[in-house]
FITOR-259300 format. One line per 3 residues: number of its first residue (from 1); their letters; for each residue x, y, z of C-alpha. Coordinates in steps of 0.001 Angstrom, whole numbers. Layout:
<sites>
NUM) a) X:Y:Z; ...
</sites>
This chain:
<sites>
1) mpv) -9602:2954:-27893; -8977:2898:-31670; -8399:-668:-32856
4) qsl) -5614:403:-35218; -3698:2022:-32375; -4064:-1126:-30266
7) qtl) -2570:-3121:-33133; 223:-583:-33636; 1184:-682:-29956
10) efp) 1093:-4522:-29990; -1609:-4762:-27352; -3000:-8034:-28827
13) alv) 470:-9606:-28459; 539:-8418:-24847; -2805:-10035:-23959
16) ell) -1654:-13241:-25678; 1375:-13211:-23386; -966:-12633:-20439
19) ake) -3261:-15464:-21543; -365:-17930:-21260; -506:-17418:-17488
22) tqs) -4097:-18700:-17247; -4980:-22312:-16388; -8558:-22579:-17598
25) igg) -10265:-21981:-20899; -12574:-19477:-19198; -9608:-17549:-17776
28) rrr) -7877:-17534:-21168; -11064:-16313:-22806; -11196:-13413:-20329
31) ala) -7540:-12514:-20947; -7930:-12430:-24720; -11079:-10290:-24407
34) lvp) -9295:-7673:-22258; -9575:-4102:-23585; -8534:-767:-22028
37) sdd) -11128:1461:-20382; -11366:5197:-19705; -13491:4676:-16570
40) anw) -11189:5749:-13726; -13279:3949:-11076; -13182:652:-12984
43) iaa) -9452:1003:-13558; -8752:1703:-9871; -10873:-1280:-8787
46) qlt) -9102:-3645:-11206; -5665:-2417:-10133; -6590:-3004:-6492
49) ltt) -7766:-6544:-7292; -4470:-7269:-9036; -2519:-5884:-6073
52) etr) -4455:-7933:-3528; -4107:-11093:-5614; -325:-10614:-5802
55) rfl) -185:-10085:-2058; -2325:-13174:-1384; -73:-15358:-3544
58) tei) 2991:-14020:-1725; 1725:-14052:1860; -918:-16797:2004
61) gsl) -625:-19317:-821; -2060:-20531:-4107; -5418:-19706:-5689
64) svg) -5048:-22175:-8532; -8165:-23400:-10327; -6214:-26384:-11670
67) dlp) -7327:-28060:-14887; -10800:-26586:-14657; -12871:-27834:-17617
70) dvs) -14723:-25544:-19972; -18343:-26020:-18933; -19815:-23456:-21317
73) etl) -21291:-26148:-23613; -22551:-28177:-20656; -24259:-25120:-19201
76) gql) -25698:-24361:-22631; -27166:-27859:-22717; -28495:-27433:-19190
79) ria) -30221:-24215:-20231; -32452:-26146:-22685; -35478:-27649:-20961
82) gtr) -36075:-31380:-21382; -32471:-32263:-22152; -30391:-34776:-20241
85) lep) -26731:-34509:-19230; -24434:-37454:-19759; -22159:-38797:-16989
88) eel) -19096:-37076:-18549; -20870:-33725:-18393; -21910:-34369:-14807
91) qel) -18265:-35080:-14024; -17323:-31646:-15376; -19909:-29922:-13173
94) lrl) -18685:-31900:-10153; -15122:-30663:-10766; -16453:-27130:-11127
97) mrt) -18302:-27293:-7792; -15382:-28990:-6029; -12939:-26305:-7233
100) gtt) -15269:-23520:-6070; -15601:-25049:-2602; -11844:-25576:-2278
103) lrd) -10980:-21988:-3286; -13656:-20531:-1011; -12346:-22533:1948
106) tfr) -8765:-21496:1120; -9639:-17808:1005; -12060:-17606:3955
109) paq) -9477:-17422:6846; -7770:-14377:5277; -10792:-12630:3813
112) def) -10665:-9620:6169; -7167:-8731:4919; -8255:-8626:1264
115) pal) -11495:-6596:1015; -11510:-6311:-2797; -10893:-10034:-3329
118) rqv) -13492:-10760:-692; -16155:-9202:-2912; -15143:-11611:-5693
121) fer) -15253:-14708:-3488; -18587:-13684:-2020; -19985:-14466:-5486
124) vpn) -18912:-18112:-5146; -22220:-19888:-4320; -22491:-22675:-1759
127) ltk) -23420:-25754:-3803; -22386:-28375:-1261; -25795:-30076:-1169
130) tyq) -26001:-30153:-4951; -22495:-31616:-5171; -23323:-34344:-2652
133) svr) -26576:-35268:-4399; -24776:-35750:-7729; -21893:-37585:-6091
136) rvl) -24331:-40130:-4578; -25463:-41038:-8097; -22179:-40850:-10015
139) lpt) -19097:-42900:-9154; -15585:-41398:-9590; -15190:-43643:-12660
142) gei) -18133:-41900:-14327; -20501:-44895:-13932; -23908:-44685:-12308
145) den) -23895:-46122:-8813; -26187:-49156:-8493; -27554:-47586:-5279
148) asp) -28874:-44646:-7283; -32288:-46371:-7243; -33756:-49684:-5960
151) elr) -34837:-50590:-9513; -31326:-50217:-10863; -29953:-52316:-8058
154) rir) -32493:-55093:-8822; -31784:-55033:-12548; -28035:-55223:-12069
157) hdi) -28502:-58143:-9678; -30514:-59960:-12352; -27866:-59180:-14962
160) qnq) -25190:-60631:-12721; -27173:-63842:-12241; -27929:-64133:-15954
163) rgr) -24258:-63668:-16817; -23402:-66491:-14452; -25901:-68819:-16107
166) iqn) -24591:-68082:-19605; -20974:-68573:-18566; -21778:-71878:-16866
169) qle) -23541:-73096:-20012; -20612:-72164:-22243; -17977:-73582:-19895
172) tlm) -19843:-76906:-19811; -19845:-76953:-23593; -16111:-76223:-23807
175) rrs) -15246:-78995:-21288; -16875:-81798:-23301; -14243:-84329:-24389
178) emd) -15357:-84532:-27988; -14724:-80789:-28260; -11009:-80894:-27460
181) qtf) -9926:-79845:-30962; -12899:-77574:-31613; -12007:-74398:-29719
184) sdq) -8963:-72284:-30486; -8896:-70992:-26899; -10649:-71741:-23623
187) vit) -11957:-68186:-23307; -15507:-66850:-23231; -15820:-63411:-24849
190) qrn) -18467:-61038:-26201; -19331:-59875:-29647; -22148:-57428:-30415
193) grf) -23179:-57553:-26760; -23665:-61358:-26776; -21548:-64072:-25180
196) vvp) -19668:-66256:-27737; -16932:-68922:-27817; -13854:-69005:-30161
199) vrn) -14311:-71963:-32576; -11682:-73047:-35034; -13009:-72332:-38501
202) dhr) -12297:-75833:-39749; -14396:-77255:-36860; -17204:-74731:-37044
205) ghv) -19769:-77381:-37857; -19133:-79059:-34474; -20802:-76117:-32655
208) pgv) -24204:-75261:-34101; -25014:-71614:-33601; -24744:-68052:-34899
211) vha) -21368:-66679:-36073; -21032:-63078:-34871; -17460:-62356:-36056
214) mss) -14259:-63829:-37515; -10715:-63211:-36340; -8443:-61078:-38527
217) sgv) -6540:-64228:-39600; -9747:-66045:-40500; -8756:-69010:-38347
220) taf) -11253:-68398:-35540; -15009:-67917:-35682; -16825:-66395:-32731
223) vep) -19966:-68493:-32360; -22995:-68029:-30142; -24159:-71638:-29530
226) lat) -27843:-72398:-30058; -28106:-73466:-26433; -27316:-69935:-25171
229) iel) -29340:-67864:-27643; -32337:-67496:-25353; -30068:-66795:-22397
232) nne) -28329:-64058:-24358; -31674:-62660:-25438; -32668:-62325:-21796
235) mvr) -29328:-60668:-21043; -29937:-58107:-23783; -33399:-57393:-22403
238) lqe) -31994:-56831:-18892; -29274:-54516:-20254; -31884:-52470:-22075
241) leq) -33844:-52159:-18832; -30633:-51045:-17138; -30010:-48324:-19732
244) aei) -33586:-47130:-19458; -33277:-46836:-15671; -29941:-45028:-16018
247) ari) -31533:-42589:-18459; -34343:-41934:-15986; -31831:-41307:-13177
250) lfk) -29719:-38964:-15333; -32792:-36979:-16334; -33775:-36631:-12670
253) vte) -30278:-35427:-11730; -30251:-33019:-14679; -33567:-31518:-13617
256) alr) -32186:-30987:-10097; -29101:-29262:-11536; -31322:-27154:-13792
259) qdf) -32844:-25632:-10641; -29337:-24474:-9675; -28445:-23245:-13171
262) pal) -28001:-19530:-12180; -25676:-20506:-9325; -23670:-22856:-11566
265) eql) -23332:-20173:-14236; -22231:-17630:-11629; -19715:-20126:-10212
268) aet) -18192:-20724:-13650; -17901:-16967:-14281; -16378:-16297:-10856
271) lse) -13800:-19074:-11152; -12751:-17835:-14584; -12372:-14352:-13052
274) vdf) -10225:-15764:-10233; -8061:-17573:-12794; -7743:-14316:-14753
277) lva) -6763:-12376:-11607; -4131:-14968:-10742; -2802:-14705:-14305
280) kar) -2517:-10911:-13965; -686:-11351:-10655; 1726:-13909:-12138
283) fan) 2363:-11666:-15142; 3086:-8715:-12824; 5494:-10806:-10754
286) nfr) 7292:-12150:-13822; 7928:-8662:-15208; 8510:-6928:-11838
289) cie) 5526:-4635:-12321; 4067:-2088:-9892; 588:-741:-9317
292) psl) 474:2660:-11066; -929:5677:-9264; -3768:7466:-11048
295) nti) -4181:11246:-11122; -6599:13768:-12566; -4152:16677:-12987
298) gdf) -2581:15559:-16245; 657:14025:-14951; 2175:11177:-16974
301) hlr) 5263:9977:-15115; 7288:6835:-15763; 10537:5869:-14104
304) ear) 12598:2914:-15296; 9763:1691:-17501; 10281:-1371:-19728
307) hpl) 8535:-2718:-22819; 7290:-6182:-21684; 7290:-7771:-25155
310) lea) 10802:-6558:-25891; 11949:-7711:-22473; 10432:-11167:-23022
313) nlr) 12300:-11518:-26337; 15587:-10331:-24833; 15261:-12844:-21989
316) kgg) 15201:-15713:-24477; 18627:-14662:-25728; 19996:-13803:-22287
319) gai) 19895:-10064:-22937; 18785:-7233:-20657; 16509:-4328:-21477
322) vpi) 17437:-665:-20882; 14612:1076:-18984; 13419:4592:-19803
325) gft) 11892:7404:-17778; 10279:10788:-18363; 7549:13050:-16987
328) lsa) 4839:14952:-18833; 2508:17287:-16969; -310:19738:-17582
331) ner) 2313:22442:-18151; 4674:20297:-20240; 2538:17951:-22302
334) vmv) 4686:17561:-25451; 8010:15753:-25870; 10169:15650:-28992
337) isg) 12624:12714:-29162; 15655:12888:-31424; 18723:10743:-31914
340) pna) 20249:8175:-34243; 18486:5443:-36170; 18125:2192:-34223
343) ggk) 18746:4216:-31045; 15442:3378:-29360; 13128:6267:-30275
346) tvv) 10364:3939:-31440; 10809:1798:-28309; 10199:4900:-26162
349) lkt) 6962:5635:-28037; 5704:2066:-27784; 6735:1716:-24132
352) agl) 4840:4872:-23180; 1757:3813:-25134; 1765:204:-23926
355) cal) 2243:1234:-20281; -768:3553:-20573; -2850:783:-22176
358) maq) -1806:-1718:-19494; -2733:631:-16658; -6126:1397:-18213
361) sgl) -6726:-2361:-18580; -6231:-2942:-14855; -2744:-4408:-15303
364) hvp) 296:-3450:-13290; 2994:-1576:-15181; 6614:-2773:-15738
367) are) 8342:218:-14145; 9971:1405:-10919; 7490:4291:-10590
370) anl) 4314:5131:-12504; 1911:8010:-11924; -473:8199:-14849
373) cvf) -3518:10171:-15904; -6442:8431:-17605; -6849:9060:-21350
376) rqi) -10036:8814:-23382; -7924:7963:-26418; -4444:6645:-27110
379) qae) -3591:7296:-30765; -433:5939:-32396; 1140:6493:-35811
382) igd) 4215:4281:-35717; 5898:2270:-38448; 5754:2116:-42231
385) hqs) 2172:1449:-43410; 2791:1697:-47136; 545:-557:-49226
388) laa) 983:-1341:-52907; -2497:-2868:-53021; -4052:333:-51684
391) nls) -1737:2496:-53828; -322:4173:-50690; 3286:5304:-50389
394) tfs) 5018:5735:-47047; 4234:9454:-46993; 631:8978:-48142
397) shi) 36:6369:-45483; 1599:8686:-42886; -639:11595:-43850
400) tnl) -3735:9377:-44004; -3152:8206:-40439; -2512:11760:-39204
403) kri) -5784:12817:-40843; -7661:9991:-39115; -6132:10817:-35718
406) see) -6919:14538:-35986; -10536:13793:-37006; -11156:11177:-34275
409) lat) -9327:13083:-31548; -11094:13307:-28173; -9199:14724:-25205
412) pal) -7695:13858:-22841; -5600:11884:-25274; -2096:10520:-25737
415) vli) -782:10948:-29304; 2351:9040:-30372; 3923:9822:-33769
418) dev) 7086:8193:-35052; 9214:10222:-37514; 6628:12982:-37877
421) gtg) 6686:14546:-41353; 8856:11793:-42816; 8760:10481:-46371
424) tdp) 8937:13763:-48290; 11257:16709:-48953; 13234:17359:-45716
427) deg) 12396:21065:-45588; 8712:20467:-46208; 8741:17476:-43870
430) aal) 10321:19536:-41091; 7752:22304:-41528; 4965:19741:-41529
433) gva) 6388:18047:-38446; 6478:21329:-36505; 2931:22191:-37603
436) vtd) 1508:18765:-36696; 3215:18742:-33284; 2062:22263:-32481
439) yfr) -1501:21441:-33602; -1786:18605:-31094; -163:20810:-28440
442) qqg) -2863:23431:-28961; -5552:20726:-28771; -4375:19971:-25212
445) tht) -3188:16426:-25859; -174:14673:-24363; 2020:14226:-27426
448) ivs) 5290:12373:-27998; 6936:12565:-31430; 10275:11346:-32753
451) thy) 12269:13164:-35409; 15590:13703:-37190; 14661:17258:-38208
454) npl) 16671:20078:-36628; 13817:22637:-36967; 11643:20391:-34808
457) kiy) 14404:20206:-32188; 14643:24009:-32207; 10848:24237:-31913
460) adt) 10969:22010:-28827; 13768:24088:-27305; 12000:27427:-27830
463) tpg) 8332:26595:-27243; 6869:26671:-23695; 5356:23374:-22648
466) vln) 7509:21287:-25034; 10364:19033:-23851; 13409:18109:-25866
469) sav) 14794:14627:-25287; 17240:12315:-26987; 18203:8667:-27147
472) efd) 21870:8479:-26213; 24570:7581:-28728; 28082:6588:-27605
475) tet) 30428:8526:-29847; 33403:6357:-28830; 31894:2976:-29639
478) lrp) 29514:4471:-32241; 26704:2422:-30715; 23398:3528:-29228
481) tyr) 22996:3034:-25469; 19164:3161:-25645; 19068:5556:-22667
484) llv) 16539:8381:-22857; 18056:11754:-21937; 15359:14299:-21093
487) rqa) 15763:18060:-21716; 18414:17749:-24378; 18305:17281:-28132
490) gts) 20135:14477:-29913; 22008:14177:-33153; 21147:11642:-35803
493) sgl) 24815:10621:-36206; 24025:9196:-39630; 27552:9600:-41007
496) eia) 29133:8052:-37908; 26804:5067:-38112; 27546:4712:-41830
499) rkl) 31266:4659:-41049; 30709:2051:-38335; 28818:-102:-40826
502) glv) 31768:61:-43230; 30608:2474:-45917; 33417:3497:-48329
505) edi) 35467:6324:-46803; 35463:8344:-50049; 31685:8482:-49900
508) lqa) 31771:9595:-46276; 34313:12344:-47026; 32194:13559:-49908
511) ahs) 29132:13594:-47659; 30971:15664:-45051; 32040:18167:-47674
514) rlg) 28452:18534:-48877; 27074:18956:-45380; 26062:22579:-44939
517) sre) 27794:24730:-42356; 24482:25273:-40572; 23919:21572:-40067
520) adm) 27512:21093:-38953; 27255:23961:-36460; 24016:22507:-35142
523) try) 25627:19103:-34680; 28626:20612:-32851; 26304:22681:-30658
526) ldk) 24225:19639:-29720; 27365:17630:-28947; 28653:20431:-26716
529) lkg) 25291:20735:-24980; 25237:16984:-24344; 28720:17167:-22830
532) eld) 27661:19921:-20443; 24538:18025:-19442; 26602:14892:-18801
535) yhh) 28945:16951:-16603; 26073:18390:-14560; 24471:14957:-14329
538) dln) 27682:13524:-12828; 27956:16551:-10546; 24401:16012:-9276
541) ial) 25201:12387:-8510; 28294:13447:-6526; 26310:16081:-4611
544) eee) 23601:13549:-3811; 26191:11131:-2436; 27700:13910:-297
547) rav) 24241:14880:944; 23605:11280:1975; 26905:11199:3926
550) lae) 26048:14462:5725; 22565:13222:6532; 24018:10073:8071
553) rya) 26498:12131:10095; 23782:14438:11459; 21641:11436:12299
556) kld) 24486:10042:14399; 24909:13400:16168; 21168:13530:16915
559) hqf) 21372:10036:18364; 24341:10960:20553; 22586:14095:21773
562) aer) 19460:12114:22624; 21510:9604:24626; 23308:12355:26576
565) eqa) 20067:14238:27168; 18498:11050:28515; 21450:10536:30860
568) rqk) 21234:14156:32060; 17486:13817:32669; 18157:10701:34739
571) ifs) 20770:12509:36872; 18426:15475:37324; 15552:13235:38431
574) etl) 17757:11391:40925; 19083:14684:42344; 15540:16057:42679
577) hel) 14410:13021:44658; 17463:13287:46929; 16668:16951:47698
580) rde) 13039:16077:48330; 13999:13323:50769; 16497:15650:52482
583) ffs) 13827:18314:52885; 11398:15918:54556; 14171:14571:56809
586) qvr) 14757:18111:58124; 11090:18995:58485; 9961:15732:60097
589) pll) 11680:16400:63547; 9958:19781:63740; 6603:18210:62995
592) eri) 7140:15644:65743; 7654:18444:68322; 4336:20032:67531
595) ssl) 1702:18992:70061; -1334:20251:68293; -2673:17728:65789
598) teq) -4349:20518:63873; -1108:22462:63624; 739:19322:62565
601) qkl) -1727:18616:59766; -1544:22221:58654; 2234:22244:58577
604) qke) 2235:18885:56797; 158:20453:54028; 2496:23439:53900
607) aer) 5466:21120:53604; 3872:19191:50786; 3053:22440:48981
610) avk) 6595:23646:49446; 7940:20406:47998; 5590:20668:45039
613) klv) 6694:24241:44451; 10325:23160:44798; 9886:20401:42194
616) tta) 7936:22671:39826; 10466:25495:40025; 13409:23183:39542
619) ser) 11760:21481:36572; 10918:24818:34933; 14464:26051:35414
622) qrs) 15822:22795:34112; 13628:22956:30980; 14447:26601:30315
625) naa) 18166:25840:30431; 17985:22550:28495; 18530:24275:25151
628) lrl) 21774:25805:26457; 23223:22451:27512; 24516:21067:24201
631) vke) 26172:17739:23619; 29625:19215:24194; 28654:20592:27623
634) pvp) 29006:18020:30418; 26141:17650:32862; 27167:19182:36242
637) ppa) 27180:16624:39036; 24856:17190:41979; 27749:17977:44349
640) etk) 28643:21084:42342; 25135:22568:42320; 25238:26307:43024
643) gtf) 22525:28091:44926; 19228:26473:44135; 19616:23753:41490
646) gle) 22590:25168:39650; 21502:28834:39564; 24165:31049:41103
649) ekh) 22883:33696:43526; 24547:36861:44726; 25109:37145:48477
652) das) 24946:40422:50388; 27856:40558:52886; 26068:43023:55249
655) plr) 24745:41557:58559; 21165:40348:58690; 18551:42302:60649
658) vgd) 15141:41524:62063; 12580:41812:59259; 14971:40888:56412
661) rvq) 13540:38579:53785; 15764:35527:53377; 15879:32213:51516
664) tel) 16905:29002:53244; 19217:26446:51654; 16103:24418:50774
667) gqe) 14718:27269:48676; 12087:28439:51238; 11358:32135:51704
670) gtv) 10917:33590:55170; 11375:36602:57485; 14076:37005:60148
673) eev) 12421:37370:63604; 15435:37051:65918; 19173:37514:65358
676) gqd) 21615:35710:67670; 25378:35488:67654; 25509:32644:65118
679) mll) 21882:31517:64916; 18749:33015:63407; 15046:32461:64042
682) vrv) 13284:32554:60680; 9526:32509:60217; 8430:30504:57134
685) gsm) 4674:30854:56794; 3267:29799:60184; 6379:27747:60988
688) rlk) 9536:29012:62749; 12920:27510:61893; 16115:27906:63900
691) taa) 19111:27847:61590; 22692:29069:61242; 23183:32433:59530
694) rhv) 25456:30846:56872; 22573:28613:55747; 20363:31500:54652
697) trm) 20718:34146:51948; 19267:37626:51983; 16872:38015:49067
700) aga) 17742:40750:46582; 16011:44000:47526; 14390:42413:50579
703) eap) 15665:44481:53507; 13730:45095:56680; 10431:46849:55985
706) kpk) 10469:50618:56171; 7583:53051:56012; 7799:53270:52205
709) thk) 5659:52272:49351; 4601:48643:49737; 3079:46362:47123
712) vet) 1560:42916:47092; 1957:40777:43939; -1090:38884:42811
715) sgp) -2039:37156:39660; -4115:40176:38757; -3012:43813:38613
718) tvv) -437:44851:41241; -2078:46949:43976; 132:49657:45484
721) tts) -318:51649:48680; 1882:54335:50272; 581:53953:53775
724) gdv) 3338:51522:54814; 689:48824:55408; -330:45823:53328
727) lde) -3543:46344:51364; -6535:44612:52975; -7444:42457:49940
730) inl) -5833:40093:47452; -7061:39121:43954; -6522:35435:43094
733) igc) -8510:35294:39854; -6441:33550:37149; -4217:31685:39618
736) tad) -3900:27924:39820; -4957:26269:43072; -1347:25860:44271
739) eai) -457:29458:43395; -3587:30754:45149; -2774:28850:48354
742) mrt) 849:30082:48408; -155:33702:47729; -2958:33643:50285
745) dkf) -741:32144:52988; 1904:34809:52366; -785:37513:52265
748) lde) -2165:36443:55682; 1338:36519:57219; 1935:40042:56005
751) avm) -1570:41142:57049; -962:39938:60633; 2462:41587:60712
754) shl) 771:44813:59536; -1844:44469:62339; -4817:44174:59994
757) srv) -7897:42713:61663; -9980:42118:58545; -9021:41264:54963
760) rii) -10844:40261:51765; -9804:37436:49426; -11166:37727:45857
763) hgm) -11345:34281:44238; -14281:34623:41832; -17152:32166:41400
766) gmg) -16381:30072:38296; -16360:26331:39023; -15736:26935:42723
769) ilr) -12303:25275:42722; -10394:28268:44107; -13129:28905:46696
772) rei) -12918:25340:48047; -9102:25421:48206; -9149:28777:50052
775) dsl) -11805:27473:52485; -9624:24444:53191; -6608:26690:53852
778) ltg) -8514:29058:56130; -10042:26232:58166; -7768:25821:61196
781) hph) -5280:28451:59991; -3440:29933:63036; -3981:33540:61858
784) vsk) -7704:33126:61118; -10389:33824:63710; -13270:33235:61321
787) fyr) -14190:33706:57667; -17394:34112:55630; -18646:35121:52216
790) ass) -18526:38800:51399; -21670:40877:51192; -23148:41688:47781
793) neg) -21453:45101:47659; -18058:43445:48405; -18237:40683:45772
796) gng) -20785:38212:47141; -19860:34577:46548; -16856:35686:44511
799) atv) -14994:36898:47627; -14344:35739:51205; -13934:38034:54242
802) vel) -11393:36878:56850; -11153:38155:60425; -7636:37720:61832
805) rl) -6269:36954:65316; -4058:39788:66585
</sites>
């Protein structure tokens, strides 16, 4: 990214604001070194890290590094062979290792929920043993522990004993009676590392010895008596031995740490990265930022975006920022912003540029929505760069920057130009502004320019791929509202602002009189257009509110329908179970009267199949009619059910005859075998039922058989014969097991009634499911004498031949 553009868009001020959120010098150093990138993969990874860090701080807890010291100099010293670290430097490394261990332990329980952060914390080395080895040598006060070595312990023991001997000698001297007026205080102290006593200067001759210092008043001399000189000399020798042993211990510890130098360096880098990530998360939370979406199709969309530096300044004074929003795309890549001075045009340019820079730096964006493409360059020409030293006027500086941008341009790029073509003759400036804007449009860049020139507004309104937009100006209060209105041009309102600022009315009237009719017409047209857009904007808001009300109303209706449908399904299920139980209660007495166990088992199977068919048929009818039963239609109670499960049937009033096909009140189909005065004997499959005539219904078109054309329905093609007899075969291919059993049972009944002695059942080979079900049906069937597989010319294993009992 061009350095000048970063300065223009105030990116350095932004990273300084970010750096204030860091806690360590390493984290601050990272923040200040942040620069945007055009690597989409790097950007996406950094945005994800920021998102996960924000979520960790919200859901889990802190990741604070605390007052982590800057160990860069210490590590630099450790890098040099033969050097020795001092206790203060060891203390810094101990704090570094302790912080790393604490953060790793804090993060570990939640690491599976934060995969990106997990990769960062996996770089935190385990230096527990190193930490413990240093801690055994160094006390929390920064002193070397006397247990660091046996030699040090011995030396310090000797020092303690020697100190005792010196103090005893001096105390004896101070207690002598002839010395009552000699000492200014009964205190033993040290000067220059040697034990001395405070002697009044006027009695100094009473204590022979060496004067090491005088008090500031000159009254007291600090004297080392001759009697303790040798004792003090021994003390000095022991202290030198102590320092030598401490130096040896520190060198040994330093050499051990030098072996772990790569891990220590990695730990310092990782902790500074964690501090930097936490700073980015805090910054995002403070400014209510979001993670921007990235795209590769050229979309640049911001909704309710805010300039963070401007917002921070307004907060100090208790003010609130006005957010902006707009969308550029591959088809509409250029936007021209017009409107009054101090209306916010420059803020729009800087907000767009800074949001793009933030996203490409891995920072979240202060907006409600953000879907951004990645730019190779973000070029900005904003502000007055005139320089007397460089002999550059405003216009010259403007042209120089445009020249630099056009020469450095590398797409995809975002170009931001404030007051394009300004600083020269208005007509020439307008022509130049149109030419510059159109040049960048043809180069394929995303371009945003601000202007006061009407020709540039007309260019934006008439050129495909260019958007007109305006910063709003309240004509009643004569104040800018700082709102960005997309797809409409704005007026500069210079005369209105001048009047608001108190310019002499005579000057304003003269200015109006000199204003050309073209400019006046343009201003009136733009004002009218703004009024119409405001009207349609308000209308859209009203329509959206009405749509929301209708959506809520339809949602309530859907909920009510679902509740009623659930209640109807419950009633249907209960009714179905009642009919099933009633059916078994009527069939069970008949089964008990059957003596043959084989017949009983056979009829039991037929009953179960009939029930299954009954349930299936009722469910299918219920589902097919569900769409017709709307919320307004009450669910019919079971007591009002017509025919079979609510389906009304037509009854034939003519008397029943032997051979008529009828349907019982339980939905079973059968044939009338005997007709009594009020009772009928009906054959249902291989079972005979005695029932009242009013409990059965003649089936439509099912009169007693006559010597006419007869057909048998199968799942395959319908086979027709005119002989008056049932055909001697049935095709079950394509049927389900239940359908095949029902059709075969009916087919055998009709074959026996037609006096056929031999029939063929075609079931196919396939998986053998139909064959096994048919074999099970034929085994023990009352009509079957025997059955076997058909010969090869009759279908082989795909068909079964049945010989019937006549």
